[in-house]
N, C-alpha and C positions, 0 to 999 in steps of 0.2 A: 583558494576554493575551501570553503568550511566543510567540515567533516560530514556532515548531513548529505550535501551536495555531492561529495567525493563518494559517498558510499550508494548513491544513487545513480550517480553517473551524469548527472544533468544538472544545470543552473537555469533559473528563469530571472535572475535579479542579480545586478552587480552593484555593489556598494563601492563609493569613493570617499575614503575617509583617511585625510592627512597624507595624500598622495599615495594610497595604497588601494588597489582594487581587489574586492573579494566577490567570490562567485557564491551565490546562495540559491537555495531552493525553497520558495515559499510554498509549494503546493503540500509539501510534508507537514511543515510546523503549523500552516493554516489549517489543514484538516484535523489534526489532533487537537489544536486549541478548540476548534469551533465543536468538536464532540465533548470535550472536557468542560466548556462553557454550558453546555446542555445537560452536563451532570451523565453523560453515557459512562458507566464503568465496563472498561474493555478487558480487566483483568479476569482470566478464566471464562472468556467467552468465545464463542463462534461467530466470526464475521463472515460475510458474503460481500464480494465486490464485483460490482458490474462495470465491465470494461478492463483494459489492459496496456492503455495507451500509456501515454508518459505521465499524465496526472496520476493515473491508477498506480502505476510503477513506484512514483514518489510517496504516494500515501502508504502503499503496501511494505515498501521499504521501513518507513517510519513505524508502522505497526509492528513489523518483526523486530525492529530495533529495541521497541519497548519490551519485548520478550514477554508479552502478557497473556498473548492469545492462547487458547487451547487450538484452535482451527482457523485457518484464512482458507475460503474458497474463492476462487477467481471464475467469473463467468464472463465470456468474451465470445465475438462473433469472427474475431479473426485468430483461427486456430495457431498460426505459427507464433503471433505476437504473444498469445495468452501462454502457450507451453513454454516459450521461451522466457517469460516472466517467472512463470510457477518453477522451473529448473532453476533460475537465478535465485529464488527465494528459498527454495529448498537448501541451498549452499548456506544460508544465513540461519537456517531452521532451529528455532527453539519452539517451535510449533509446527503443526500439521499443515502441509500445504496441497489443496487439491484444485484441479481445474477442470472445468468442463464447458462445452460448446455451450452458449447462449440461447436457450429455446424453452417452450413451455414445460417440457419434460423435466429439464435440468432445475428450472425454477422451483416446480412442484417437489422435487427431490430434496434441494438444500435449504429452502426457506423456513421449513417448521422448525429447525435446530438453530437457526441463526438469531443472534442477540440484535445486530444490527447490520 
């Protein structure tokens, strides 16, 4: 298992090379690549993430591994899933991690300060 997939705790791709199987997670690297290709500067920014499922976990872990955010805010409808992810991310924290139930009120609260 590659390091990124190990940190996330999930794989979504298996690469077979020279008789060796390696588990990878492409959600994390793909999301960061897409942001970089669009010129999104994450360093020192506040990011709001909608959702807290598997892809969100992968992307959030990648963002935290970059240690570049000021704050990551998770908004999700599954309270248990969201709070578990926030707790796990706080253990990696170099950034502030907040989480709120996704509704109109939380969107109004967090979006004005978000970069992306």
